[in-house]
C-alpha positions as CSV (number, residue, x, y, z in Angstrom):
1,X,-9.5,-116.9,-125.7
2,X,-11.3,-114.2,-124.3
3,X,-9.9,-111.2,-122.9
4,X,-11.2,-111.8,-119.3
5,X,-9.4,-115.4,-119.3
6,X,-6.4,-113.7,-120.4
7,X,-6.2,-111.1,-117.4
8,X,-6.8,-114.0,-115.0
9,X,-4.2,-115.9,-116.4
10,X,-1.9,-113.0,-116.4
11,X,-2.7,-112.4,-112.5
12,X,-2.1,-115.9,-112.0
13,X,1.2,-115.8,-113.0
14,X,2.3,-112.3,-111.7
15,X,1.3,-112.9,-108.2
16,X,3.6,-115.6,-107.0
17,X,6.3,-113.6,-108.8
18,X,5.6,-110.3,-106.4
19,X,5.2,-112.8,-103.4
20,X,8.6,-114.3,-104.2
21,X,10.5,-110.6,-105.0
22,X,8.9,-109.3,-101.8
23,X,10.0,-111.9,-99.5
24,X,13.6,-112.1,-101.4
25,X,13.6,-108.0,-100.3
26,X,13.0,-108.6,-96.8
27,X,15.0,-111.6,-96.3
28,X,18.3,-109.8,-97.6
29,X,20.9,-109.1,-95.0
30,X,21.2,-105.5,-93.4
31,X,24.4,-103.5,-93.4
32,X,25.4,-100.5,-91.3
33,X,28.1,-98.2,-91.9
34,X,31.5,-99.0,-90.4
35,X,30.9,-102.9,-90.8
36,X,30.9,-103.1,-94.4
37,X,33.0,-106.3,-94.6
38,X,30.2,-108.3,-92.7
39,X,28.3,-110.4,-94.8
40,X,25.9,-112.3,-92.6
41,X,22.4,-111.5,-91.3
42,X,22.3,-109.0,-88.8
43,X,19.2,-109.2,-86.2
44,X,17.5,-106.0,-85.0
45,X,16.6,-105.3,-81.5
46,X,12.6,-104.7,-80.5
47,X,13.4,-101.7,-78.7
48,X,16.0,-99.4,-77.7
49,X,15.5,-96.3,-75.0
50,X,17.9,-94.9,-72.5
51,X,17.9,-93.8,-68.5
52,X,17.6,-91.1,-68.3
53,X,15.7,-90.2,-71.5
54,X,17.4,-87.5,-72.1
55,X,21.5,-87.7,-71.8
56,X,24.1,-84.7,-71.9
57,X,27.6,-84.7,-72.5
58,X,29.4,-86.1,-69.3
59,X,26.6,-87.6,-67.7
60,X,26.4,-91.5,-67.0
61,X,23.7,-93.3,-68.8
62,X,22.1,-96.6,-69.3
63,X,21.3,-98.0,-72.5
64,X,18.5,-101.0,-72.7
65,X,18.4,-103.2,-75.7
66,X,15.4,-105.3,-75.6
67,X,15.9,-108.3,-77.7
68,X,13.4,-110.9,-79.3
69,X,13.1,-114.7,-78.4
70,X,15.8,-115.9,-81.0
71,X,18.3,-114.9,-78.2
72,X,16.6,-116.9,-75.6
73,X,20.0,-119.4,-75.9
74,X,22.5,-117.1,-75.3
75,X,23.6,-117.2,-71.8
76,X,23.5,-114.2,-69.5
77,X,26.7,-112.3,-68.5
78,X,28.5,-109.2,-67.1
79,X,31.1,-107.7,-68.8
80,X,32.9,-104.7,-66.3
81,X,35.0,-103.5,-69.0
82,X,33.6,-104.0,-72.6
83,X,35.6,-101.2,-73.9
84,X,37.6,-103.6,-76.4
85,X,34.1,-104.7,-77.9
86,X,32.6,-101.4,-78.1
87,X,35.2,-98.9,-78.9
88,X,33.9,-95.2,-80.5
89,X,35.8,-92.0,-80.5
90,X,33.7,-90.1,-78.1
91,X,32.0,-92.7,-76.0
92,X,33.5,-94.8,-73.0
93,X,31.4,-97.9,-72.3
94,X,31.8,-98.8,-68.8
95,X,29.8,-101.8,-68.5
96,X,27.5,-104.4,-70.7
97,X,25.4,-107.2,-69.1
98,X,22.8,-109.5,-70.6
99,X,20.0,-110.1,-68.3
100,X,16.6,-112.4,-68.4
101,X,13.2,-112.0,-66.5
102,X,10.9,-114.4,-67.6
103,X,10.5,-114.0,-71.3
104,X,12.1,-110.7,-71.5
105,X,15.8,-110.5,-72.7
106,X,17.6,-107.0,-72.2
107,X,21.1,-105.9,-72.9
108,X,22.2,-103.2,-70.6
109,X,25.4,-100.9,-71.7
110,X,26.5,-98.3,-69.3
111,X,28.2,-95.6,-71.4
112,X,29.7,-91.9,-71.2
113,X,29.5,-89.7,-73.9
114,X,31.8,-86.8,-74.2
115,X,30.6,-85.5,-77.4
116,X,26.9,-84.5,-78.8
117,X,25.4,-86.4,-81.9
118,X,23.9,-89.6,-82.7
119,X,25.9,-93.1,-82.1
120,X,25.5,-96.0,-83.9
121,X,27.2,-99.3,-82.1
122,X,29.4,-101.4,-83.7
123,X,27.9,-104.7,-84.6
124,X,27.6,-107.3,-81.4
125,X,28.1,-111.2,-81.9
126,X,26.3,-113.2,-79.2
127,X,26.7,-116.8,-79.1
128,X,23.8,-119.0,-78.8
129,X,23.9,-122.6,-77.5
130,X,21.3,-123.7,-80.2
131,X,21.5,-121.1,-83.4
132,X,25.2,-120.5,-83.1
133,X,26.7,-117.0,-83.3
134,X,24.0,-114.2,-83.3
135,X,24.7,-110.8,-84.9
136,X,22.7,-107.5,-83.4
137,X,22.7,-104.8,-85.2
138,X,20.9,-101.4,-85.4
139,X,21.6,-99.9,-82.1
140,X,21.2,-96.0,-82.2
141,X,20.9,-93.5,-80.0
142,X,21.3,-89.4,-79.2
143,X,23.3,-87.8,-76.8
144,X,22.1,-83.8,-76.4
145,X,24.5,-80.9,-75.8
146,X,23.4,-79.1,-72.9
147,X,24.7,-75.8,-74.3
148,X,22.7,-74.2,-76.8
149,X,23.8,-71.1,-78.8
150,X,22.1,-68.6,-76.5
151,X,23.6,-70.3,-73.5
152,X,27.3,-69.9,-75.0
153,X,27.8,-66.6,-73.8
154,X,29.6,-66.2,-70.5
155,X,27.8,-64.5,-67.7
156,X,29.1,-61.6,-65.4
157,X,31.2,-63.0,-62.2
158,X,28.9,-63.7,-59.3
159,X,29.6,-61.8,-56.2
160,X,31.4,-63.7,-53.8
161,X,28.8,-63.8,-50.9
162,X,26.1,-64.4,-53.5
163,X,27.6,-67.6,-54.9
164,X,25.8,-70.8,-53.7
165,X,27.2,-72.2,-50.7
166,X,29.4,-69.4,-49.8
167,X,27.0,-67.4,-47.5
168,X,26.5,-70.5,-45.5
169,X,30.1,-71.2,-45.3
170,X,31.1,-67.7,-44.2
171,X,28.2,-67.0,-42.0
172,X,27.7,-70.3,-40.6
173,X,31.5,-70.6,-39.8
174,X,31.0,-67.3,-38.0
175,X,28.4,-68.6,-35.9
176,X,30.0,-71.7,-35.1
177,X,33.0,-69.9,-33.5
178,X,30.6,-67.6,-31.5
179,X,28.7,-70.8,-30.4
180,X,32.0,-72.2,-29.1
181,X,33.3,-69.4,-27.5
182,X,30.2,-69.0,-25.6
183,X,30.1,-72.7,-25.0
184,X,33.6,-72.7,-23.4
185,X,32.6,-69.4,-21.4
186,X,29.5,-71.6,-19.9
187,X,31.9,-74.7,-19.6
188,X,34.5,-72.3,-17.2
189,X,31.8,-71.0,-15.3
190,X,30.0,-74.2,-14.8
191,X,33.2,-76.2,-14.2
192,X,34.3,-73.5,-11.6
193,X,30.7,-74.1,-9.9
194,X,30.6,-77.7,-9.9
195,X,34.4,-78.8,-9.6
196,X,35.6,-76.1,-7.2
197,X,34.1,-77.4,-4.0
198,X,35.4,-81.1,-5.3
199,X,39.0,-79.7,-5.8
200,X,39.1,-78.3,-2.7
201,X,37.9,-81.5,-0.9
202,X,40.5,-83.6,-2.7
203,X,43.1,-81.3,-1.6
204,X,42.0,-81.2,1.9
205,X,42.0,-84.8,1.8
206,X,45.5,-85.0,0.6
207,X,47.0,-82.3,2.7
208,X,45.2,-84.4,6.1
209,X,46.7,-87.5,4.6
210,X,50.3,-86.4,4.5
211,X,50.1,-84.5,8.1
212,X,48.6,-87.8,9.4
213,X,51.5,-89.8,7.7
214,X,54.3,-87.6,9.7
215,X,52.6,-87.7,12.9
216,X,52.7,-91.5,12.7
217,X,56.2,-91.3,12.1
218,X,57.1,-88.6,14.9
219,X,55.1,-91.2,17.2
220,X,57.2,-94.3,16.2
221,X,60.7,-94.8,17.1
222,X,63.3,-92.8,14.9
223,X,66.6,-91.1,14.9
224,X,66.9,-87.6,16.7
225,X,68.1,-85.9,13.6
226,X,65.2,-87.4,11.2
227,X,62.6,-86.7,14.1
228,X,63.9,-82.9,13.8
229,X,63.7,-82.7,10.3
230,X,59.9,-84.4,9.7
231,X,59.0,-82.2,13.0
232,X,60.0,-79.2,11.1
233,X,58.3,-80.4,7.7
234,X,55.3,-81.3,9.9
235,X,55.0,-77.5,11.0
236,X,55.1,-75.8,7.1
237,X,52.5,-78.5,6.5
238,X,50.2,-77.4,9.3
239,X,50.6,-73.7,8.3
240,X,49.7,-74.6,4.6
241,X,46.7,-76.7,6.0
242,X,45.4,-73.5,8.2
243,X,46.0,-71.3,5.0
244,X,43.7,-73.6,2.9
245,X,40.8,-73.7,5.6
246,X,41.1,-70.2,6.7
247,X,41.7,-68.6,3.1
248,X,44.5,-66.1,5.3
249,X,48.3,-66.9,4.8
250,X,49.3,-68.8,7.8
251,X,53.1,-69.6,6.6
252,X,54.2,-66.1,7.3
253,X,52.5,-65.4,10.9
254,X,54.4,-65.3,13.8
255,X,53.0,-67.0,17.1
256,X,51.9,-63.7,18.5
257,X,50.1,-62.7,15.2
258,X,48.1,-65.8,15.7
259,X,46.4,-64.5,18.6
260,X,45.4,-61.1,16.6
261,X,44.1,-63.1,13.5
262,X,39.9,-63.6,13.9
263,X,39.3,-66.9,12.3
264,X,35.7,-67.6,11.0
265,X,35.7,-71.5,10.8
266,X,33.6,-73.9,12.6
267,X,35.6,-75.9,15.3
268,X,38.8,-73.5,15.0
269,X,40.2,-73.1,18.1
270,X,40.8,-69.7,20.0
271,X,43.5,-67.6,18.5
272,X,45.2,-67.9,21.8
273,X,45.6,-71.7,21.7
274,X,47.3,-71.7,18.0
275,X,49.6,-68.7,20.0
276,X,50.6,-71.1,22.4
277,X,51.1,-74.0,20.2
278,X,53.2,-72.4,17.5
279,X,55.3,-70.6,20.5
280,X,56.0,-74.3,21.9
281,X,56.8,-75.5,18.7
282,X,59.2,-72.9,17.6
283,X,61.0,-73.5,21.0
284,X,61.5,-77.0,20.4
285,X,62.4,-76.5,16.6
286,X,65.1,-73.7,17.2
287,X,66.5,-74.7,21.0
288,X,69.7,-76.2,19.2
289,X,69.4,-79.5,20.1
290,X,67.5,-82.6,19.5
291,X,63.4,-82.0,20.5
292,X,62.9,-84.5,23.4
293,X,60.1,-87.0,22.4
294,X,57.8,-86.3,25.2
295,X,57.3,-82.6,24.3
296,X,56.8,-83.7,20.3
297,X,54.3,-86.0,21.7
298,X,52.2,-83.1,23.6
299,X,52.3,-81.2,20.2
300,X,51.3,-84.1,18.3
301,X,48.1,-84.9,21.0
302,X,47.3,-81.2,20.4
303,X,47.4,-81.5,16.4
304,X,45.1,-84.4,16.9
305,X,42.8,-82.6,19.3
306,X,42.4,-80.0,16.4
307,X,41.7,-82.3,13.8
308,X,38.9,-84.4,15.4
309,X,37.2,-80.7,16.5
310,X,37.3,-79.5,12.7
311,X,35.9,-82.9,11.8
312,X,33.0,-82.8,14.0
313,X,32.3,-79.5,12.9
314,X,32.2,-80.4,9.0
315,X,29.9,-83.3,9.9
316,X,27.7,-80.9,11.2
């Protein structure tokens, strides 16, 4: 046999053997640390990435695991508390979801890490309707520590007003207090200007209504004792009304003192008229006996004439 034919025969024999050994090597199951007891086939994900890309200690992050078409028959699910399935000492898994968007199949794992380093998740068994249990493994990712050796030295304490937000709170609070004080002063001045006349108008109406009520009672039939009591109350309220519209304390003036006062009020009668009115009024009140009803009616007529004159002056 020629040497060339010998080498061709040997190559024909060795080539199938090499192909068989290569297929057997790639077909054998993959094992990961922490799962030495598992003896089945482990399926690796297509792609693994994190959101955000760089995760620090204590950050909430999401691990996105892209799966192959072999997981097509696995039903979608949402597990809000998968801590029993994925339990690691320094990693807390808050949520796990399998989603399908067209041909894209993704496993979403929300987690918080409390230590830096590289993490390898335990094997995950996903049940498929056609292929039975599918074991997913090789899920590995890295969490970064925000502190570097150069950053692990404590800096000097910051001045109170230089701390972030302190100046805003202090100066903003002081400005707000000053603004509120100015606002209260402006509101006080504005309320006096706007509501002062309105308050005086309501007070005047209240006094006139009380006087009118007592005049109606005195014009009607009532007992002499009751008539004298109401007649005395009417005198006091009328003096209070005069004090309100004139600005002079008329409650302490005697009848002669009215003739000496000058009242600058539109429609106001002559001072001598008020002197005569209160002189007759006091004579009836302090005569020692019930005041005659006709005399009281004369006083009431004078009061009504006075109110009509002042009302006409207000309209003008």
